[in-house]
N, C-alpha and C positions, 0 to 999 in steps of 0.2 A: 546949228547946235550939234555938238558932238555927244554921242552916247558912250558911256563908260561901261564896258563889258566886264562881268565878274571873272576874276583870275582863278584858274584851277590849280590846285596844289599837286602838280605832276611829280614834284620831288618826293612828297610823302607817299604817293602811290608806288613809286619805284622802290622806295625803302621797304614798304609792306610786302611787295612781291618778292623782293630779294630775301627777306626773312622767311617767307613761306618755302622758297626753294631750299634755303639753308636747312630748315627743319626736316623737309623731306629727305634731303641728302644725309642728314645725321641719322634718321630712322633707318634708311637702307644700310648705312655703314654699320650700325649696331646689329642689324639683322645678319649681314654677311659675316660680321665678326663672331656672332654667336654660332652660326653654322660652321664656320671655320674651326672654332675651338672644339665643337662637338666632334667633328670629323677627325681632328687631331688627337683627341682623347681616345676615340675608337681605334684609330691606327696604333696608338701606343699600347692599348690593351691587347690588340691582336699580336703585336710584336712581342709583348711580354708573355702571352700565352704560348707563342711558338717557341720562345727560348725556354719556357718552363717545361713544355713537353719534351723538347730536345734534351734538356738536362736530366729529367726524371723519367725518360721513356721506359727504361728497363723496369723501374719500380711500378710504373703504371700498368705495364703488361703483366707483371707478376700479380698485382692486386686484382686485375680483371680475371686472370686465370684462376686465382684462389676463390674469388666470388663465384665463378661458374662451377667449380668443383664442389664447393660447399652447398650450392643450390641443388646440384645433382644428388649429392649424398643425402640431403634433407628430404628430397622427393622420394628417394629409394627407401629411406628408413621410415618415413611417415606412412600412416594408414591410408589405403586407397579410398577415394571418394566415389560413392555410388549415387546415381541420379535416377529418379523416377519421375515421370511426367504424366499428366492427365489433362484432357481438353474439357473445359466446362462451357456449355452453351447457356447463355442467360435468356430465359423467357421474359424476364422483367429487367429493367435497368438497375441491377443490384451490383454493378461493378465497383462502386465506391465501398460498399460493405465487404466485398471480396478482398479488396486491397487493404482495408482496415484489419481484416482477420489475419492476413499474411504478415502485416506489420506487428500485430499483437503476438503472433507465434514467434517471430524473430526476436521480439523484445524479451519474451520468456526464456528463449534459448540463451540470449546474451546475459540475462540475470541468473541463468542456471536454476531457474525455478521449475524443477522437474515435477513437483506436486501439481501446480496449476496447469502445466503443460499436459500432463497425463490426463487431468480432468477435462481439459478443453478438447483434446483429441480422442479421448475414449480409449487409451492404450495403457498398458502397464507402465508404472513409473520407471522400471529398469529399461524399458525400450526407448524412453526419451533421451537417454544418454547417447544413443546412436545418432540423434538428429544434429545436423550441422546448420542448415538454413532452409528457408522457404523462399521461392521466387515465383513471380507471376508476371506474364508478358502477354500482350494482345496478339492473337493470331490473325493477322491482317496483311493483305498484299495491296499492291498499287491499284489493281482492278477493283477491289472491294472499296478502297478509298474513293475512287472515281464514282462508283455506283452510289455510295452513300452521299457524296457531294451532289450528285444529280437528284437524288430523292429529296435531299434537304432543300434544294432550290425550288423543286416542284411544290413543296409545302409552304413556301413563302409567297407573299404578294409580289407581283412583277416589279413594282417600284422598289422593293427592298432587295430582290435577288440580283439586280444589276449592280449593286454596290458591294457584293461579296464575291471575291475571286477565290480560286482554288487554294492558293497559298495561305490566304487569311483563314479559310475554313480549316485547313490542316493545322494551322498554328493554334487555333482555338479549340480543337478537338482533343479531349483528354484520353489517356490510355485506357481508362476504365469504361469508356463509352462504347467500345466494340463488343459485339455479342460473344465472340469466341475468345476465351482466355485460356492460356496455358499455365497451369500450376505445376511447379517442379519442387521436389524434395531431395535434398542432398544429405546422405548419411555416410557414416564411416564403416558400416557393416551392412550385409544384406538385410533387408527390412521389408516386412509385409506392408507395403504402402497403400494397398487397396483399401484397407480399413480406415487409414488416415484420410484418403480422398473422400470416402463415403461420409466420414464425420465432418469434413469441411463443407460438403454439399448440404448436410443436415443442419449445420450451424447457420449456413447461409439462408436456407429455406425457413429457418425459425426466426429470422429477423423481423422486426416490427413492420418494416416497409413491405417485405415480401408477403407476409401474412395478410396485411391490409389489402394489397392489390389482388391477391389470390381470392380472398373472400368477396371482393367487389366483382370479379369475373365470374365466380361461382354463382353469386346472386343473379347476375344478368343471364347466365345460362339457365338457371332454374326458372326465371320468369319467361324466357323464350320457350322452355320445355312446357310450362303450364299453358302458355298461349297456344302452342301447337296441339296439345292434348285436347283443349277445349274446342279448337277448330275441328279436330277429328271426330269428337263426340257429336258436334252439331252436324257434321257431314254425314255421319252414320245415321243419325236420327232422320235427317232429310232423305237419305237414301231409302230407309225403311218405309217412309211415307210414300215415296214414289213407287216402291215395290208393291205396296198394298194397293195403290191405285191401279197399277198395271194388272194385278191379279184379279181384280173385280171386273165383271162384264161392263162394257161401256154404257149399256142401257140403264144399269142400276145406278150409275154415278150421276148421269144427267142426260136424259133422253134428247134434249135439244142441244147437246154439246158437239154434235158432229159438224164437221167443217164442210160447207157447201160452196162450190165455185160455179158460177153461171157464166158461160161464154156463148154469145150470140144466141141467146134464148135456150140453150141446152144446159141442163143441170147435171154436173158431175159430182158425185158424192165420194169424198175421201175420208176413210176411217183411219184415224191415227191412234196406235196403241203402244208405241214405243217412244220413250223419252230418254235422253242422255243427261246424266247428272254431271259428268265431267266432259 
């Protein structure tokens, strides 16, 4: 008997494979065509720019020179800008409040609201006309960042600290998180900035968060103080009691309270009259 084997459609497979290669070739052709057109247009733009500069070179040089001269004249005729700075050290994390205050002052300057600005800074309304802007920046170096990063890792669990690298820590750290902040004031005239800095600190210390945290710390300190005073009073009372005992004759306290030590049948009597409280 003869067995009839199934016939494979080799012709269909060859056609499908040929179509696949044709599609791939068309895709590469379109890609190379796109890149070629893009490079061609860039080249044409560069050539056009070269011809434009060559044609209008003198005009461009004159325009640049005039711009430089006008800028110099404007700087010479404009009022000088004075800058005063102060370093603020935060005992509490109030950096966000500080940055909000600076933004608020700059907004009042932009709106030229001299009345509200004078009230906020505690200065005469005429003095607010000299203010140009307020700036605040953290006073931090690379060594401080590294130290803060190390302290932060120590405060975390070991399983979490391994997932946080230095770059991620710096990226997630906000400018207001640093303790030292530099506040600067720009004015058009000489200005008594010390009063303004004092008022900024006063406004910062009167915020709800600062007041709440300060009251919490004061209450804790008062509790510790009361506990220490109670301990001292109890120690003084105990010391007075020991002092009275030492001042009395030993026989009057307890005739049988003497300490006796017997060694090999011999009795040595030790009279103790001094006690140490501390």
